[in-house]
ChimeraX commands (.cxc) that place a marker at each C-alpha (Angstrom):
marker #1 position 38.91,66.69,19.04 radius 0.5
marker #1 position 35.98,64.89,20.64 radius 0.5
marker #1 position 34.93,61.58,19.21 radius 0.5
marker #1 position 31.47,61.58,17.61 radius 0.5
marker #1 position 29.38,58.57,18.48 radius 0.5
marker #1 position 27.45,58.04,15.23 radius 0.5
marker #1 position 24.96,55.11,15.31 radius 0.5
marker #1 position 23.43,53.76,12.05 radius 0.5
marker #1 position 19.72,54.34,11.72 radius 0.5
marker #1 position 17.81,51.26,12.68 radius 0.5
marker #1 position 15.56,49.83,9.90 radius 0.5
marker #1 position 11.86,49.16,10.40 radius 0.5
marker #1 position 11.08,45.80,12.00 radius 0.5
marker #1 position 10.54,42.94,9.51 radius 0.5
marker #1 position 7.16,42.09,10.96 radius 0.5
marker #1 position 5.86,45.56,10.03 radius 0.5
marker #1 position 6.61,44.89,6.35 radius 0.5
marker #1 position 4.92,41.51,6.63 radius 0.5
marker #1 position 1.84,43.12,8.17 radius 0.5
marker #1 position 1.64,45.71,5.36 radius 0.5
marker #1 position 1.94,42.96,2.75 radius 0.5
marker #1 position -0.89,40.96,4.35 radius 0.5
marker #1 position -3.13,44.04,4.46 radius 0.5
marker #1 position -2.43,44.66,0.78 radius 0.5
marker #1 position -3.29,41.08,-0.14 radius 0.5
marker #1 position -6.53,41.27,1.85 radius 0.5
marker #1 position -7.57,44.48,0.08 radius 0.5
marker #1 position -6.80,42.94,-3.30 radius 0.5
marker #1 position -8.85,39.84,-2.42 radius 0.5
marker #1 position -11.92,41.85,-1.41 radius 0.5
marker #1 position -11.70,44.02,-4.53 radius 0.5
marker #1 position -11.58,41.00,-6.82 radius 0.5
marker #1 position -14.42,39.34,-4.92 radius 0.5
marker #1 position -16.59,42.43,-5.35 radius 0.5
marker #1 position -16.03,42.37,-9.12 radius 0.5
marker #1 position -17.07,38.72,-9.29 radius 0.5
marker #1 position -20.30,39.50,-7.42 radius 0.5
marker #1 position -21.15,42.31,-9.83 radius 0.5
marker #1 position -20.67,39.94,-12.76 radius 0.5
marker #1 position -22.97,37.36,-11.11 radius 0.5
marker #1 position -25.68,39.97,-10.51 radius 0.5
marker #1 position -25.47,41.15,-14.12 radius 0.5
marker #1 position -25.70,37.58,-15.41 radius 0.5
marker #1 position -28.67,36.76,-13.17 radius 0.5
marker #1 position -30.48,39.95,-14.16 radius 0.5
marker #1 position -29.93,39.27,-17.85 radius 0.5
marker #1 position -31.18,35.69,-17.50 radius 0.5
marker #1 position -34.27,36.83,-15.59 radius 0.5
marker #1 position -35.07,39.50,-18.18 radius 0.5
marker #1 position -34.66,36.98,-21.00 radius 0.5
marker #1 position -36.96,34.50,-19.27 radius 0.5
marker #1 position -39.58,37.18,-18.65 radius 0.5
marker #1 position -39.47,38.30,-22.24 radius 0.5
marker #1 position -39.83,34.71,-23.45 radius 0.5
marker #1 position -42.82,34.07,-21.19 radius 0.5
marker #1 position -44.48,37.30,-22.24 radius 0.5
marker #1 position -43.94,36.49,-25.91 radius 0.5
marker #1 position -45.46,33.04,-25.43 radius 0.5
marker #1 position -48.50,34.55,-23.72 radius 0.5
marker #1 position -48.93,37.07,-26.51 radius 0.5
marker #1 position -48.69,34.33,-29.14 radius 0.5
marker #1 position -51.27,32.28,-27.26 radius 0.5
marker #1 position -53.64,35.23,-26.99 radius 0.5
marker #1 position -53.20,35.91,-30.70 radius 0.5
marker #1 position -54.25,32.33,-31.43 radius 0.5
marker #1 position -57.36,32.71,-29.27 radius 0.5
marker #1 position -58.21,36.14,-30.64 radius 0.5
marker #1 position -58.15,34.70,-34.14 radius 0.5
marker #1 position -61.12,32.50,-33.27 radius 0.5
marker #1 position -64.43,33.80,-34.57 radius 0.5
marker #1 position -66.85,33.66,-31.64 radius 0.5
marker #1 position -69.65,34.41,-34.10 radius 0.5
marker #1 position -68.73,31.58,-36.45 radius 0.5
marker #1 position -71.55,29.73,-38.25 radius 0.5
marker #1 position -73.81,27.62,-36.07 radius 0.5
marker #1 position -72.57,24.04,-35.76 radius 0.5
marker #1 position -74.81,20.99,-35.39 radius 0.5
marker #1 position -73.43,18.50,-32.83 radius 0.5
marker #1 position -75.54,15.39,-32.34 radius 0.5
marker #1 position -74.60,15.24,-28.65 radius 0.5
marker #1 position -76.02,18.74,-28.05 radius 0.5
marker #1 position -79.79,18.32,-27.98 radius 0.5
marker #1 position -80.72,21.14,-25.59 radius 0.5
marker #1 position -82.02,24.15,-27.48 radius 0.5
marker #1 position -80.73,26.49,-24.76 radius 0.5
marker #1 position -77.15,25.69,-25.83 radius 0.5
marker #1 position -75.92,27.45,-28.96 radius 0.5
marker #1 position -72.86,25.95,-30.64 radius 0.5
marker #1 position -70.67,27.70,-33.19 radius 0.5
marker #1 position -67.32,26.80,-34.68 radius 0.5
marker #1 position -65.68,24.15,-36.81 radius 0.5
marker #1 position -63.54,21.03,-36.45 radius 0.5
marker #1 position -60.77,23.00,-34.74 radius 0.5
marker #1 position -62.75,24.85,-32.09 radius 0.5
marker #1 position -66.23,25.30,-30.67 radius 0.5
marker #1 position -68.08,28.06,-28.85 radius 0.5
marker #1 position -70.85,26.92,-26.47 radius 0.5
marker #1 position -73.05,29.85,-25.47 radius 0.5
marker #1 position -75.79,29.91,-22.83 radius 0.5
marker #1 position -77.94,32.70,-21.50 radius 0.5
marker #1 position -76.94,33.78,-18.01 radius 0.5
marker #1 position -80.43,33.13,-16.63 radius 0.5
marker #1 position -80.09,29.45,-17.57 radius 0.5
marker #1 position -77.09,28.97,-15.33 radius 0.5
marker #1 position -77.54,31.54,-12.57 radius 0.5
marker #1 position -80.17,33.38,-10.61 radius 0.5
marker #1 position -80.33,37.16,-10.77 radius 0.5
marker #1 position -77.08,38.65,-9.41 radius 0.5
marker #1 position -76.05,35.19,-8.21 radius 0.5
marker #1 position -72.91,33.16,-8.95 radius 0.5
marker #1 position -74.12,29.73,-7.84 radius 0.5
marker #1 position -75.05,27.38,-10.68 radius 0.5
marker #1 position -78.72,26.44,-10.55 radius 0.5
marker #1 position -79.62,22.73,-10.26 radius 0.5
marker #1 position -81.58,22.90,-13.52 radius 0.5
marker #1 position -78.39,23.88,-15.36 radius 0.5
marker #1 position -76.63,20.60,-14.57 radius 0.5
marker #1 position -78.04,18.68,-17.56 radius 0.5
marker #1 position -77.02,21.48,-19.93 radius 0.5
marker #1 position -73.46,21.59,-18.60 radius 0.5
marker #1 position -73.28,17.80,-18.82 radius 0.5
marker #1 position -73.98,18.01,-22.54 radius 0.5
marker #1 position -71.30,20.68,-23.00 radius 0.5
marker #1 position -68.73,18.67,-21.03 radius 0.5
marker #1 position -69.56,15.50,-22.98 radius 0.5
marker #1 position -69.15,17.37,-26.25 radius 0.5
marker #1 position -65.80,18.82,-25.16 radius 0.5
marker #1 position -64.49,15.39,-24.18 radius 0.5
marker #1 position -65.81,13.80,-27.36 radius 0.5
marker #1 position -64.50,16.30,-29.90 radius 0.5
marker #1 position -61.70,18.18,-28.14 radius 0.5
marker #1 position -60.29,15.78,-25.53 radius 0.5
marker #1 position -57.29,17.37,-23.82 radius 0.5
marker #1 position -57.97,20.69,-25.54 radius 0.5
marker #1 position -57.67,24.12,-23.97 radius 0.5
marker #1 position -60.88,25.62,-22.57 radius 0.5
marker #1 position -61.69,29.24,-21.84 radius 0.5
marker #1 position -64.74,30.33,-19.87 radius 0.5
marker #1 position -65.94,33.84,-20.75 radius 0.5
marker #1 position -68.43,35.67,-18.54 radius 0.5
marker #1 position -70.42,38.67,-19.77 radius 0.5
marker #1 position -72.91,40.96,-18.02 radius 0.5
marker #1 position -75.10,43.87,-18.94 radius 0.5
marker #1 position -74.22,47.46,-17.99 radius 0.5
marker #1 position -76.59,47.71,-15.03 radius 0.5
marker #1 position -74.64,48.62,-11.91 radius 0.5
marker #1 position -70.98,49.62,-11.72 radius 0.5
marker #1 position -68.35,48.22,-14.06 radius 0.5
marker #1 position -66.32,46.89,-11.11 radius 0.5
marker #1 position -69.33,45.03,-9.70 radius 0.5
marker #1 position -70.13,43.51,-13.09 radius 0.5
marker #1 position -66.52,42.41,-13.56 radius 0.5
marker #1 position -66.50,40.80,-10.11 radius 0.5
marker #1 position -69.79,39.03,-10.80 radius 0.5
marker #1 position -68.50,37.76,-14.14 radius 0.5
marker #1 position -65.36,36.44,-12.43 radius 0.5
marker #1 position -67.36,34.57,-9.78 radius 0.5
marker #1 position -69.58,33.03,-12.45 radius 0.5
marker #1 position -66.74,31.89,-14.68 radius 0.5
marker #1 position -65.09,30.29,-11.66 radius 0.5
marker #1 position -68.34,28.50,-10.82 radius 0.5
marker #1 position -68.53,27.11,-14.36 radius 0.5
marker #1 position -64.88,26.03,-14.22 radius 0.5
marker #1 position -65.45,24.25,-10.91 radius 0.5
marker #1 position -68.50,22.44,-12.29 radius 0.5
marker #1 position -66.70,21.28,-15.43 radius 0.5
marker #1 position -63.77,19.98,-13.38 radius 0.5
marker #1 position -65.77,18.35,-10.60 radius 0.5
marker #1 position -68.63,16.96,-12.67 radius 0.5
marker #1 position -67.62,17.05,-16.32 radius 0.5
marker #1 position -64.26,15.23,-16.24 radius 0.5
marker #1 position -62.44,18.27,-17.66 radius 0.5
marker #1 position -58.83,18.78,-16.58 radius 0.5
marker #1 position -58.58,21.89,-14.41 radius 0.5
marker #1 position -55.15,22.72,-15.84 radius 0.5
marker #1 position -56.78,23.12,-19.25 radius 0.5
marker #1 position -59.43,25.61,-18.12 radius 0.5
marker #1 position -58.77,29.33,-17.78 radius 0.5
marker #1 position -61.13,32.10,-16.70 radius 0.5
marker #1 position -61.83,35.24,-18.72 radius 0.5
marker #1 position -64.39,37.42,-16.94 radius 0.5
marker #1 position -65.27,40.19,-19.39 radius 0.5
marker #1 position -68.08,41.90,-17.52 radius 0.5
marker #1 position -69.97,44.60,-19.38 radius 0.5
marker #1 position -67.23,45.65,-21.80 radius 0.5
marker #1 position -68.24,43.52,-24.81 radius 0.5
marker #1 position -72.00,43.83,-25.40 radius 0.5
marker #1 position -73.68,42.15,-28.36 radius 0.5
marker #1 position -76.83,44.25,-28.06 radius 0.5
marker #1 position -77.97,47.58,-26.64 radius 0.5
marker #1 position -78.10,47.90,-22.88 radius 0.5
marker #1 position -80.90,50.44,-23.27 radius 0.5
marker #1 position -83.56,47.73,-23.55 radius 0.5
marker #1 position -84.46,44.75,-21.40 radius 0.5
marker #1 position -84.12,42.45,-24.41 radius 0.5
marker #1 position -80.67,43.78,-25.23 radius 0.5
marker #1 position -79.48,43.45,-21.63 radius 0.5
marker #1 position -80.64,39.84,-21.56 radius 0.5
marker #1 position -78.59,39.07,-24.67 radius 0.5
marker #1 position -75.54,40.65,-23.08 radius 0.5
marker #1 position -75.81,38.46,-19.97 radius 0.5
marker #1 position -74.24,35.25,-21.20 radius 0.5
marker #1 position -71.56,32.63,-20.65 radius 0.5
marker #1 position -69.37,31.28,-23.42 radius 0.5
marker #1 position -67.32,28.12,-23.07 radius 0.5
marker #1 position -64.74,28.09,-25.84 radius 0.5
marker #1 position -62.59,25.03,-26.54 radius 0.5
marker #1 position -60.00,24.32,-29.19 radius 0.5
marker #1 position -57.89,21.35,-30.15 radius 0.5
marker #1 position -54.65,20.98,-28.27 radius 0.5
marker link #1:1,2 radius 0.2
marker link #1:2,3 radius 0.2
marker link #1:3,4 radius 0.2
marker link #1:4,5 radius 0.2
marker link #1:5,6 radius 0.2
marker link #1:6,7 radius 0.2
marker link #1:7,8 radius 0.2
marker link #1:8,9 radius 0.2
marker link #1:9,10 radius 0.2
marker link #1:10,11 radius 0.2
marker link #1:11,12 radius 0.2
marker link #1:12,13 radius 0.2
marker link #1:13,14 radius 0.2
marker link #1:14,15 radius 0.2
marker link #1:15,16 radius 0.2
marker link #1:16,17 radius 0.2
marker link #1:17,18 radius 0.2
marker link #1:18,19 radius 0.2
marker link #1:19,20 radius 0.2
marker link #1:20,21 radius 0.2
marker link #1:21,22 radius 0.2
marker link #1:22,23 radius 0.2
marker link #1:23,24 radius 0.2
marker link #1:24,25 radius 0.2
marker link #1:25,26 radius 0.2
marker link #1:26,27 radius 0.2
marker link #1:27,28 radius 0.2
marker link #1:28,29 radius 0.2
marker link #1:29,30 radius 0.2
marker link #1:30,31 radius 0.2
marker link #1:31,32 radius 0.2
marker link #1:32,33 radius 0.2
marker link #1:33,34 radius 0.2
marker link #1:34,35 radius 0.2
marker link #1:35,36 radius 0.2
marker link #1:36,37 radius 0.2
marker link #1:37,38 radius 0.2
marker link #1:38,39 radius 0.2
marker link #1:39,40 radius 0.2
marker link #1:40,41 radius 0.2
marker link #1:41,42 radius 0.2
marker link #1:42,43 radius 0.2
marker link #1:43,44 radius 0.2
marker link #1:44,45 radius 0.2
marker link #1:45,46 radius 0.2
marker link #1:46,47 radius 0.2
marker link #1:47,48 radius 0.2
marker link #1:48,49 radius 0.2
marker link #1:49,50 radius 0.2
marker link #1:50,51 radius 0.2
marker link #1:51,52 radius 0.2
marker link #1:52,53 radius 0.2
marker link #1:53,54 radius 0.2
marker link #1:54,55 radius 0.2
marker link #1:55,56 radius 0.2
marker link #1:56,57 radius 0.2
marker link #1:57,58 radius 0.2
marker link #1:58,59 radius 0.2
marker link #1:59,60 radius 0.2
marker link #1:60,61 radius 0.2
marker link #1:61,62 radius 0.2
marker link #1:62,63 radius 0.2
marker link #1:63,64 radius 0.2
marker link #1:64,65 radius 0.2
marker link #1:65,66 radius 0.2
marker link #1:66,67 radius 0.2
marker link #1:67,68 radius 0.2
marker link #1:68,69 radius 0.2
marker link #1:69,70 radius 0.2
marker link #1:70,71 radius 0.2
marker link #1:71,72 radius 0.2
marker link #1:72,73 radius 0.2
marker link #1:73,74 radius 0.2
marker link #1:74,75 radius 0.2
marker link #1:75,76 radius 0.2
marker link #1:76,77 radius 0.2
marker link #1:77,78 radius 0.2
marker link #1:78,79 radius 0.2
marker link #1:79,80 radius 0.2
marker link #1:80,81 radius 0.2
marker link #1:81,82 radius 0.2
marker link #1:82,83 radius 0.2
marker link #1:83,84 radius 0.2
marker link #1:84,85 radius 0.2
marker link #1:85,86 radius 0.2
marker link #1:86,87 radius 0.2
marker link #1:87,88 radius 0.2
marker link #1:88,89 radius 0.2
marker link #1:89,90 radius 0.2
marker link #1:90,91 radius 0.2
marker link #1:91,92 radius 0.2
marker link #1:92,93 radius 0.2
marker link #1:93,94 radius 0.2
marker link #1:94,95 radius 0.2
marker link #1:95,96 radius 0.2
marker link #1:96,97 radius 0.2
marker link #1:97,98 radius 0.2
marker link #1:98,99 radius 0.2
marker link #1:99,100 radius 0.2
marker link #1:100,101 radius 0.2
marker link #1:101,102 radius 0.2
marker link #1:102,103 radius 0.2
marker link #1:103,104 radius 0.2
marker link #1:104,105 radius 0.2
marker link #1:105,106 radius 0.2
marker link #1:106,107 radius 0.2
marker link #1:107,108 radius 0.2
marker link #1:108,109 radius 0.2
marker link #1:109,110 radius 0.2
marker link #1:110,111 radius 0.2
marker link #1:111,112 radius 0.2
marker link #1:112,113 radius 0.2
marker link #1:113,114 radius 0.2
marker link #1:114,115 radius 0.2
marker link #1:115,116 radius 0.2
marker link #1:116,117 radius 0.2
marker link #1:117,118 radius 0.2
marker link #1:118,119 radius 0.2
marker link #1:119,120 radius 0.2
marker link #1:120,121 radius 0.2
marker link #1:121,122 radius 0.2
marker link #1:122,123 radius 0.2
marker link #1:123,124 radius 0.2
marker link #1:124,125 radius 0.2
marker link #1:125,126 radius 0.2
marker link #1:126,127 radius 0.2
marker link #1:127,128 radius 0.2
marker link #1:128,129 radius 0.2
marker link #1:129,130 radius 0.2
marker link #1:130,131 radius 0.2
marker link #1:131,132 radius 0.2
marker link #1:132,133 radius 0.2
marker link #1:133,134 radius 0.2
marker link #1:134,135 radius 0.2
marker link #1:135,136 radius 0.2
marker link #1:136,137 radius 0.2
marker link #1:137,138 radius 0.2
marker link #1:138,139 radius 0.2
marker link #1:139,140 radius 0.2
marker link #1:140,141 radius 0.2
marker link #1:141,142 radius 0.2
marker link #1:142,143 radius 0.2
marker link #1:143,144 radius 0.2
marker link #1:144,145 radius 0.2
marker link #1:145,146 radius 0.2
marker link #1:146,147 radius 0.2
marker link #1:147,148 radius 0.2
marker link #1:148,149 radius 0.2
marker link #1:149,150 radius 0.2
marker link #1:150,151 radius 0.2
marker link #1:151,152 radius 0.2
marker link #1:152,153 radius 0.2
marker link #1:153,154 radius 0.2
marker link #1:154,155 radius 0.2
marker link #1:155,156 radius 0.2
marker link #1:156,157 radius 0.2
marker link #1:157,158 radius 0.2
marker link #1:158,159 radius 0.2
marker link #1:159,160 radius 0.2
marker link #1:160,161 radius 0.2
marker link #1:161,162 radius 0.2
marker link #1:162,163 radius 0.2
marker link #1:163,164 radius 0.2
marker link #1:164,165 radius 0.2
marker link #1:165,166 radius 0.2
marker link #1:166,167 radius 0.2
marker link #1:167,168 radius 0.2
marker link #1:168,169 radius 0.2
marker link #1:169,170 radius 0.2
marker link #1:170,171 radius 0.2
marker link #1:171,172 radius 0.2
marker link #1:172,173 radius 0.2
marker link #1:173,174 radius 0.2
marker link #1:174,175 radius 0.2
marker link #1:175,176 radius 0.2
marker link #1:176,177 radius 0.2
marker link #1:177,178 radius 0.2
marker link #1:178,179 radius 0.2
marker link #1:179,180 radius 0.2
marker link #1:180,181 radius 0.2
marker link #1:181,182 radius 0.2
marker link #1:182,183 radius 0.2
marker link #1:183,184 radius 0.2
marker link #1:184,185 radius 0.2
marker link #1:185,186 radius 0.2
marker link #1:186,187 radius 0.2
marker link #1:187,188 radius 0.2
marker link #1:188,189 radius 0.2
marker link #1:189,190 radius 0.2
marker link #1:190,191 radius 0.2
marker link #1:191,192 radius 0.2
marker link #1:192,193 radius 0.2
marker link #1:193,194 radius 0.2
marker link #1:194,195 radius 0.2
marker link #1:195,196 radius 0.2
marker link #1:196,197 radius 0.2
marker link #1:197,198 radius 0.2
marker link #1:198,199 radius 0.2
marker link #1:199,200 radius 0.2
marker link #1:200,201 radius 0.2
marker link #1:201,202 radius 0.2
marker link #1:202,203 radius 0.2
marker link #1:203,204 radius 0.2
marker link #1:204,205 radius 0.2
marker link #1:205,206 radius 0.2
marker link #1:206,207 radius 0.2
marker link #1:207,208 radius 0.2
marker link #1:208,209 radius 0.2
marker link #1:209,210 radius 0.2
view
């Protein structure tokens, strides 16, 4: 009988097992790292959404406070306001200084006229006397002549001009002054008559205690 030469099967090299183990560890590492990144993104998104909601709520609350002011409150008599072209309404907590647009600006212009300086000086002095450090809003209104977009743009330019004057010449803190160009959307009289359109063209400087 012939002898059978039977050789045992050789096992896989040890380094191959080591290589497979390293590959497995690398895959596990990257999987865990991906999960951590997803958690970070979720946390960041949640924080951002919370911050946005908080800011929006604060703005809404602030607008509610301003909207509660009666811009047609009874006329107030301030001894520092002697110019009859300046109408003042309000109480000890806020004031509304109203001037006809033609007093401050030329027709379809946004540059403050030199003759308006003395009137704005009285308004600024009154603000600093009674509402020092208070929040100021400058509202600009127009009539309905021309397009709504043009009137809104004109109102914005005029409110900015008033803000700049108050800051540069009236010692009012710029951070306390915000612009609210309304345009033609809030008339107080009919735009069908020249008299009504003149009443609608106005600037209101509203200030309240801080």
